N, C-alpha and C positions, 0 to 999 in steps of 0.2 A: 236776625240770629247772631248771638255773640259767640265767636269761636273761643274755645278754652283749650289751652295747651298744658300738658303735664310736664313738669321739670323736676326729676328726682335729684336730691341733694344728699350728700353724705352728712351724717350727724356732726362730724368734726368741722365741716365747712359751713354749717348753717349760719352761725353768727356773722360770718363775713360775706357769704354769698347772697343772702336775702337782701340786706341793705344795698349791696352793690347792684343787684337787679332792680331794686325799687328806685334807684337814683338815675337809671338810664333816662335819656332825653325822651320826653313824651310819656313816661310811666309814672304811676303813683301807687302807693300802698292802699289796699282795699280792706282786708280783714285777716284775722289769724284765728285758727281753731284746731281742734283735734277730731279725728274720726277713726272708727274701727274699720280695718280692712279684712281681707281674707284671713281665716285662722285666728281672729281676735287680735291681730297685731294693731297697735296704735300708731297712727301717722300724724305728725305735726304738719299743718299745712298753712301756707300764707298765700292769700289771693292778691295778685298784682294786676293792675289795670293799665291798658295801653290806650291813651287818649288820642293817639294819632290815627288808629284804624279801628277803634271800638272793639278790640279783642281783649282777652285776659289770659293769664297763665297762673297755674297753681304750683308753687314750689312745695315739695313735700320731703319729709325725712322721717325715718322710723324712730320711735322711742324704743330703745334697746329693751329686750325682754326682761321684765322684772325691774327695770329702771324707773326712777321717780323724778328724773331731772331732764331738762333740756336747756340749751343755751339761749339766753334772752337776747332779743334784738332791739330792746327798748332804748338803749343808750344811743343807738344809731338811727332808730325810727321811733321817736317819742310817741307817735300816733298809735303804736301797738301796746302801750303800757296797760290799758284797761283790759284788752283782749288777753294778754298774758296772765293777768290776775284772775280773769274769769276761768281760764284753763286750769289754773291752780285750784280754784274752788270746786269746779265741776268734774275734773278728771283726776284729781289727786296728785298733781305734778308740781314740781318746783322749777321756776325759771331762774337758772343760775346767772347771776350778774345783773338781775333786775334792780334798778336804783332805789326803788321803794316797794319792797315785797310785802304785801298784806292781802287780807281777804277783801274781795270786792262785793260778793253777793252773800256768801254764807258767813257773815260776821257774828259777833257775840249776841246780837239781838235774836238770833235763831236759837230755839231750844237745843240743848246739847245732843239729844237723841236724833235730831234732824240733820246734824252735820255728818255727811256720809263717809268720811275718810278718817282712818286712824291718824292721829297727829304724830309726826316724827320730825327729827331734825332735817331730814331730806325731803319731807313730803310737803303738802299744802300748808299755808299759813294757819296757825292755830287761831280759832276765834278769840281766845284769850289774849293773843298777841296782836290783834288787829286794833292797834291804838291810833288815836288821832295824833297828828304831828304836834309836838310841843314847841311852843314859841316862848323863849325866856326873856328876861330883862326887867328892869324896873318899870312899873306901871302897866305891864302887860296883863291883860285879863281875858277870860274866855266867855263867850256868849253861846250857849247851846240853843238851837232852834229846831223843833220837830223831834221825832218824825211825824207826830200828829199836829196838824196845822188848823188854824181857824179857817172856816170855809170848806170847800169840797175838793181841794186838790189832793193828789195822791201822797202817800207818806214818803218823806225823805228827810234825813237829818243833816243840818248845816252847823258846823262848829267853827265859830269865828274866833280868831286870836286878834285882839285889838290893843292898840296903844291909844288910850282915850277913846275917841269916837272914830279913829281911823283903823280900817281893817288891814292887818299885817299879813294874815293868811286865812284862807277858807278851806276847810276839809269838807268834802261832800260824801255822804254815805247813803247809797240807795240799797236795793236788794230786798226791800220789805214786801214787794209785790211780785217776787219771782214765782212764775206760774208753770214752768216746765213746758212752755209753748213749743220750743224746738223739738223736744222729745215727743210731744203729742203729735206734731206734724209727721213724724216718722212712723207713728203707730196707727193713726186713724185711717179708715177706708179712704181711698183716693178721692172718691166723689164728695166726701165731706171736708176734705182738707182745706178747701178754699175759705170756708167759714172760720176755721181756726186761724188761718193766715191773716185774714183781714182784721182779726181781733187782736193782733200783736200790739197795735196802737190804734185805738178805735177812731181817733180824729184823723187818721191817715188810711181809712178803710179802702179807698180806691187805689191808692199807691201800693199798699200791701197786696191787695187782690191782683193788681196788674203785675207786680214783680213775681208773684207766685205763678200766675198764668204764663208769663213770659218764660220762666225757667222750665215749666212743664212742657210747653210747646217746643222749646229748643231741645229738650230731651227726646221728644217724639219726632223732631224734624218737621214740625207742622207749622203751616202759615195760615192764620185765620183770615176771615173775610175782610176786604178793604173797608166795608161799611163799619164793621165792628172796631177796626183800628181807629177810624175817625171818631166814632162815638166815645171810645175809650179816652181819646185825647181830650174831648170836650169834658168828660167826667173828671179827669185828672185836673184840668185847669179850673173847673168850677170849685173843686176841693181846695185848690191853692188860693183862689180869690176869697172864698168864705173864711178861711183861716187867717189870711193876711188882714182882712177887715176886722176879724175878732181880735187879733194882736194889736192893731192900731187903736182900737177902742179900749183895750185893756191898758195900754200905755197911757192913754188919756185919763183913764180912771185912776191909775196909780199916782198921777201928779195932781189929781183933784180937778181936772178939766171936765166938768160934767157934760158940757155941750158936746165935746168930742166923743166922750164915752157913749152918750145916747145916740149920736148920729151914726157912729160906726157900728153900734149894736144893731141898729135898724138895717144897715147895709149888709151886715153879716146874715141877718135873718132873710133878707131878699136873696142873697147868694145861695143860702141853704135851700130856699124855695126853688132856685134853678135846678138843684140836685133832685128835688122832688118831682119837678116837671119832667126832667129827663128820665129818671130811673124809678120813680114811685116812692122813694124814701129820701128824707132830707140829707142823711149821711151816705146815701147810695150803697147801702149794705146789700150784699148778695147779687149785685148787678153784673160786675165783671167776673167772668169765669174762664177756665181753660177752654180754648176753642172759640172764644168770642164774647158774646153777651148772653146772660141768662134769659132775657126776653127782648122782644123787638121794641123799638121806639117808633111811635106813630108819627105821621106827618103833622097832625094837629099839635102834638106835643112840641115838635121842632119849631113850628110857626110861632107858638106861644113863647118859647124860649128866645127866639130871635127878637120878637117884639119887646120882651122884658129886658133884654140886653140893651136895646136902644134907649130905654128909659133909665137904666141904671147908670150908664156912663156919665151923663152930666151931673147926676146926684153925687157920684163918687168924686168927680172933679171938685165940686163945691165943698164936699166934706174934707178933702185933702187940703184945700186952700184954708179952711177954717183951722185945721190942726197945724199944718206946717208953717203957715205964715204968722202964727200967734207968737209974739215975742216971749211970752211967759213959757210956752212950750219949748221954744228954742233954748231958752236959758236953762231949763231943767234937764234937757236931753244932751245938749252939746258938751263934749268933754267928759261925760260920765261913762264909766265902764269901758275904758279904751282897751281893745285887744289889738296889739301891734301886728302888722302884716307878717312879720317874721315868725312870731309865735303862733299865729293862726295857721301858717303853712307847716311849721314844725310839728304841731300837734294834730294835724290832719283835719282841721275844721272843714265843714261842708255846708252847702246851701247858703241862705242869706247871711248867716254868721260869717262865713268865709268871704263872701262877695262884698260885705261891708268893710272888710279889711283888705280889699284890693285883689282878691282872687278872681280870675275870669272863669273858673270852672263851673260848668252847669252840665249835669249828665245828659240833659236833653240834646246837647250839641254833639255828643260823642257816642252814646250807646243806644242800640235799637230798643225802643218801646213805644207802643202806640204808633203815631205817625213820625216820631222822632228817630233819628236826627234829620230826616228829610224836610221837616217843617222848620222854617227859619225862626229863631228865638232871639229876642232882644235881651242880651245878658245884662242885667242891672248890676253895676258895681259902684262902690264908694271906697274911699281910702282912709277916712278918719278912724274907722274901727270903733266908734263910740255908739251910744244908744241911739243918737239921732241918725247916724249912718245906717244902722240896722233897720230903723223905721223907714228911712228913705228908700232903701232897697225894696222893702215890702211895697211901698207906694208905687215904685216903678214897675214891679212885677205884677201888680194888680192890673195896670193898664196894658201891659204886654200880654197878659193872659186873656183879658177881654178881647183884645185884637185877634189873638189866636183862635178863640172860640168863634168869633164872627167869621173869620176866614175859613175855618173848617166847616161850619154850618152852611156857608154859601156854596160850597162845592162838595157836599156830602154825597158819597157814592150810593148808588142803588144796589139792591140785592139783599141777600140774607145776612144775618148777624151771628151765625153760629155754625161751626162745622163739627162733625162727630169726632170725638177723641177716643183713643184706645182705652181699654179698661185696665191695662197693665203698663208698667214702665220697662224700657229696655234695660238689660243688665249692664253693669260695670260702666256707667256713663256719668258724666258731670255736666251740669248746666248752671248758668248764672242769670238771674233776672236783676237788672239794674234800672232803677226808676228815679227820676228827680222828683221826689216827694216835696211837699211844701216846706219841710224843714231842711231838705237837702238829699244827697245821694243815699238811696235805700237799696240794700243788697239782699236778695234771697238766693241761697247757694245750696243746690241739691246734688247729692251723690247717691247712686244706686249700687247695690252689691251684685254678686254674680247671679242671684236669683231674681233680680229686678225689683227688690225691695229697697226702700229708702234707708241707706245706712247712716246718713247724716244730713240733717236739714239745719242749716245755719242762717240766721238773720242778723244783719248789721244795720240797725236803725240809725238814722243820722244823729239822734240825740246821744247815742253811745259814744260818738266821736266828740260831740260838742259840749258835754258837761264840763270837761276840763277847761274849756274857754270861759265858762262862768267863773270858775275858781281863779283864773288868771285875771279876768277883767275887773273883779271886785277889789283886788289888792290896791291899797292906797286911796280908796274911796271911803266916804262916810258910811257907817253902818246903816243909817237911815236911807241910803241910796240903794241898798241891796235889793229890795223888792222891785225897784224900777229896772236895775241892771238885769236881774233874773228874768223879769217879764220881757225885756228886749231880746232875750234869747228864746224864751218860752219853749222849753224842752219837755220831752215826754219822759215821765218816770217809768211807766209800764213798757215803753219801747226799749228801755235799757235793761229792764228786769224780766227777761224772757224765760 
């Protein structure tokens, strides 16, 4: 269970107090949003995380009645810049002092009648004013890409400002698949909410379902069965392995290394098969639920999974040798798309993206979810911050995850996998579910009102933090290297467009 403390702050002190609290030793910024409290009052809230004891605190300040402004903390906490822009779009507010105030989600691509707020000088950014950054100078030209792309990826617009073939700046515009997921989670019947939660970003179904379940269980003060916690761990690590295999294969494909792409594609399929063996579906949808697991896992399934794991490990080792020891692969990945450790830290990068730039942070080592942090994790880090380092972190995490799965399966507790959960939520409470998803730290943040209804359900997907890293990493690189750099991050569009 994650302890959450409330810290009220006066509006006049917000700009100085929140950064001060976030900079304390052992603390980090988590997320920032708005919620409605009693009487319709709006509260600006910042989630701060304590890595030393696995707790959290929520700093909050009221938006003055009738007001449309709040003090920005982005200059002191750059990691908050997108969160403040999202508040502007979705709540009709203006972050005073934000260094680059513009629409994040409801930009001019949206029909005018869909923009929910009247535009004023003190209100949210006008979609007509949401312009791309202009880069001037002799020989500078722009290359627009998207939002519709060749292939089946989700929509996103990339605006390159280039000097010849060198990228001087990249502006990223998402928001095209905003679905109102957070609002829906506050409105659907509680028994159905888990299906919406795991759809926030479907390639992270287990992580989202687990963060959702963890937050609800903390609200209830409920501890699920030990067997369920163990199986949840296995499911989460299977999801990590499958997606890391997929990413390594995609990197190989982007540089034209067909053997690597085919080999890792087969391994990804095998890892997805582990998910089917464990849960009945390859993406493990509907499996993790509040109170434990939606259905039992039989001994025959577990034996088959254990046997399959023993066969996969040597195949994975051979595939990694083929990819990582190839001089051509090394030449294409090394030194490309460098994200300096200082910038990764400043902009709040998480997951393999951060760890490839020297960060030791892994939520599995700090916050309660599944069997973590009680289960020892080999935290994979690199310092180069380039595409090769991000691939290397994935390689290390694959074998760490396979070890964790074997370790958990070898000591799997007996007993049931589900406890009965209440049909209602307690009033006026807040709980946080934090999970180390395969892309990094994932947060589900639930607050109930005085009637026990969800007044605010906020999700902070790891991609929401990491997209800025793509824009930084591509600067100074060739335009032709952007697909490779982008793939080395492999972020979720829908996870950011909630």
